[in-house]
C-alpha positions in Angstrom: 89.4 70.4 92.4 91.0 71.9 95.5 89.9 74.9 97.5 92.0 75.9 100.5 92.7 78.9 102.7 96.4 79.8 102.6 98.9 82.6 103.5 100.4 84.3 100.4 102.9 87.1 100.1 102.2 88.4 103.6 98.4 88.2 103.5 97.2 85.5 106.0 93.8 85.1 104.4 94.0 84.1 100.8 92.2 81.3 99.0 93.9 78.8 96.6 91.7 77.3 93.9 93.0 74.7 91.4 91.7 72.0 89.1 95.1 70.4 88.9 96.2 72.5 86.0 94.8 76.0 86.4 96.1 77.7 89.6 94.3 80.7 91.2 95.0 82.7 94.4 92.5 85.3 95.6 93.1 87.8 98.4 90.5 88.1 101.2 92.4 90.6 103.4 92.1 93.2 100.6 90.5 93.4 97.2 89.1 91.1 96.0 92.1 90.6 93.8 92.8 87.4 91.8 96.5 87.9 92.6 97.7 84.8 90.8 96.5 83.1 87.7 98.7 80.6 85.9 99.4 77.0 85.0 100.7 75.0 88.0 104.5 75.2 88.5 104.7 78.0 85.9 105.1 81.8 86.6 102.2 84.0 87.4 100.5 85.4 84.3 99.4 88.4 86.4 101.7 91.1 87.6 102.3 91.6 91.4 103.8 94.6 93.0 106.1 93.6 95.9 105.9 97.0 97.5 102.2 96.4 98.2 102.4 92.7 99.1 100.9 92.0 102.5 99.6 95.5 103.1 96.1 96.2 104.4 94.1 99.1 105.6 94.6 102.8 105.1 93.1 105.4 102.7 95.6 105.0 99.9 94.5 103.0 96.8 97.2 100.5 96.0 98.0 98.6 92.8 98.6 95.2 94.4 98.4 93.6 91.0 96.2 90.8 89.6 92.7 91.0 88.4 90.3 93.6 89.9 86.8 94.9 89.4 86.2 98.6 88.7 83.1 100.7 87.7 83.3 102.9 84.6 83.6 105.8 83.7 87.1 106.3 85.2 87.2 109.3 87.5 89.2 110.4 90.6 88.5 109.9 93.4 85.4 107.7 92.8 87.1 105.0 90.7 90.2 104.9 93.0 88.4 104.3 96.3 90.7 102.0 98.3 90.0 98.2 98.4 92.1 97.7 101.5 89.5 96.1 103.9 88.8 92.5 104.7 86.2 90.7 102.6 83.3 88.3 103.4 84.1 84.9 101.9 81.6 82.2 100.9 83.2 79.0 99.6 81.1 76.8 97.2 80.0 73.6 99.0 81.6 71.4 96.4 85.0 73.2 96.5 84.6 74.4 92.9 84.8 78.1 93.7 84.0 80.9 96.1 82.4 84.4 96.4 84.2 87.4 97.9 82.3 90.5 98.9 83.7 94.0 99.7 82.2 96.2 102.4 79.8 98.9 101.0 82.0 101.8 99.8 81.6 105.5 100.3 79.3 105.8 97.3 76.8 103.2 98.6 78.0 100.5 96.2 79.1 97.0 97.2 81.1 94.9 94.8 81.7 91.1 94.8 83.5 88.6 92.8 82.6 84.9 92.2 85.0 82.3 90.8 83.7 78.9 89.5 86.0 76.3 87.9 85.0 74.4 84.8 83.6 73.1 82.7 86.9 71.9 81.3 90.4 72.0 82.9 92.1 75.3 82.6 88.8 77.3 82.7 87.2 79.5 85.3 84.0 81.6 85.2 84.5 85.0 86.8 81.3 86.8 87.8 81.6 90.5 88.8 78.6 91.8 90.9 77.7 95.2 92.3 74.7 96.2 94.4 73.4 99.7 95.0 72.8 100.3 98.7 72.4 104.0 98.2 69.3 106.1 98.1 69.5 107.2 94.4 69.9 105.5 91.1 73.5 105.2 89.7 74.6 105.0 86.1 77.7 102.9 85.6 79.3 100.2 83.6 81.1 97.1 84.9 84.8 97.1 84.1 87.0 94.0 84.5 90.8 94.6 84.5 93.5 91.9 84.4 96.9 93.4 85.1 99.2 91.0 83.2 102.9 90.4 83.8 105.2 92.4 81.5 107.0 90.8 78.6 104.1 89.3 76.8 101.8 90.2 73.8 98.1 91.2 73.9 96.0 90.1 71.0 92.7 91.9 70.2 90.6 90.6 67.3 89.3 93.1 64.7 85.7 92.9 63.5 85.2 90.8 60.3 86.8 92.4 57.3 85.1 93.2 54.0 86.0 94.4 50.5 85.6 97.5 48.4 83.2 98.3 46.6 80.9 95.7 48.2 81.2 97.2 51.7 80.9 101.0 51.5 80.1 102.0 55.1 82.4 102.0 58.2 82.1 99.0 60.4 84.2 99.7 63.5 86.4 102.2 65.3 89.7 102.3 67.2 89.4 104.4 70.3 92.4 106.5 71.2 93.4 108.3 74.4 95.2 111.6 74.4 98.5 109.9 75.1 98.1 107.0 72.5 100.9 107.0 70.0 100.3 104.7 67.0 103.9 105.1 65.9 105.1 103.3 69.1 106.9 100.1 68.1 105.0 98.1 70.6 101.9 98.2 68.4 101.3 95.9 65.5 98.2 96.5 63.3 97.3 93.6 61.2 94.3 92.8 59.0 92.7 90.5 61.6 94.2 91.6 64.9 95.8 94.4 66.9 98.8 93.3 68.9 100.4 95.2 71.8 103.7 94.2 73.4 104.1 94.7 77.2 107.8 95.6 77.0 109.5 96.7 80.3 112.0 98.7 78.2 109.2 101.2 77.2 107.7 103.2 80.0 105.5 105.6 78.0 101.9 104.7 78.6 99.8 103.4 75.7 96.0 102.7 75.5 93.5 101.7 72.9 89.9 100.6 72.9 87.7 98.9 70.3 84.4 97.0 69.9 84.9 93.3 69.6 82.0 91.4 68.1 84.0 88.1 68.6 83.9 88.6 72.3 87.5 87.8 73.4 90.9 89.2 74.2 94.1 87.3 74.9 97.6 87.7 76.3 100.6 85.4 75.7 103.5 85.4 78.2 105.8 82.7 79.8 104.9 80.3 77.0 101.3 80.4 78.3 98.1 81.9 76.8 95.5 83.7 78.8 92.1 84.2 77.1 89.1 86.1 78.5 85.7 85.8 76.7 82.6 87.9 77.3 79.2 88.4 75.6 79.0 91.7 73.7 75.7 93.4 73.2 75.4 94.9 69.8 72.4 97.1 70.7 73.6 98.4 74.1 75.4 101.6 74.8 79.1 101.4 75.9 81.3 104.1 77.5 84.6 105.3 76.2 83.2 106.0 72.7 81.9 102.4 72.4 84.8 100.4 73.8 84.1 96.8 74.8 87.8 95.9 75.1 90.6 98.2 76.2 94.3 97.5 76.5 96.9 99.6 78.5 100.6 99.3 79.1 103.2 101.4 80.9 106.2 99.0 81.0 105.3 97.8 84.5 102.4 95.7 83.3 99.8 95.3 80.6 96.1 95.6 81.5 93.7 93.5 79.5 90.3 95.0 80.1 86.7 94.4 79.1 83.9 96.8 79.7 80.2 96.0 80.0 77.2 98.0 78.7 76.1 101.1 80.6 73.4 100.3 83.1 71.1 102.2 85.5 71.3 100.6 88.9 68.4 101.6 91.1 68.5 101.4 95.0 68.6 97.8 96.1 69.4 96.4 92.6 72.4 94.2 91.8 74.1 94.0 88.4 76.4 91.2 87.2 79.0 90.9 84.5 80.8 87.7 83.6 84.1 86.8 81.9 85.1 83.2 81.0 88.8 82.7 81.4 90.9 79.9 79.9 94.6 79.2 80.3 96.6 77.2 77.7 100.2 76.0 78.3 102.9 75.8 75.7 101.7 78.6 73.4 104.3 80.9 71.8 104.0 84.7 71.9 102.7 85.9 68.5 104.7 88.7 66.9 102.7 89.0 63.7 99.1 89.0 62.6 99.6 85.6 60.9 101.0 84.1 64.1 98.0 85.4 66.1 95.7 83.8 63.6 97.6 80.5 63.9 98.2 80.2 67.6 95.8 82.5 69.4 92.4 82.8 67.6 91.8 79.0 67.4 92.3 78.7 71.2 90.1 81.7 71.9 87.4 79.9 69.9 87.7 76.9 72.2 86.9 79.0 75.2 83.1 79.0 75.9 81.3 82.3 75.9 80.5 83.7 79.3 
């Protein structure tokens, strides 16, 4: 394992974390953003926006790219408070990870991000934390967004299927946004999976949410597979009509998102939400439900739950 401070794309204070296979770069001048995630010597699985590279400060919220931590429900301006300030960084003593903490924002909330490598090569545990420094309780849900490079395919597993007339009651829902168009050719709806292509040739935004009892979502691009796993709570309340996983694309990127349960955060309390990531090289992009079942689902099952 290696943890070192580096300059990256104009930011003088970034941290490079690797286990010899998995390669991560996290910004400390802004964010926190996991700005790079990939297999060593291979392209970044996350999208980056060159127009924002190296920028710091100011009151404008910038895309930057990479993985970020938001708080649901989405609303302007609260969700889009800028993350342009320097962070407090605490490296792990054994070099296996680090914690990055934002300054407290205008709403009295302070977010942090902890990365820890392991337990096997290609895996990292990502813990999202938020503390309420305000005077009143806040109701929110943790929201972890990975902005993926265009050109790949997102795979979302559907809940277990049944048969008629044995199973008579509904078991799940697809959550649509006002701009969702199910006739868009980027969608593939199979018996076991929903697939969405992040195609740069299509700029119309698309978004969909669903509950995922299997607790994973994946994205395949650059002959590499990115899997994120989480622990769903079947008895908890979720925002966005019950969405635990959401996927969005606009041609520039594809966002692979997980959302935690709604929580009440009292003054002084801290909430955490964890994803387990795994990166697998030499995995083809699936274009059908059958290919997702063959190449994606078995590798997702190899990724430990968060």
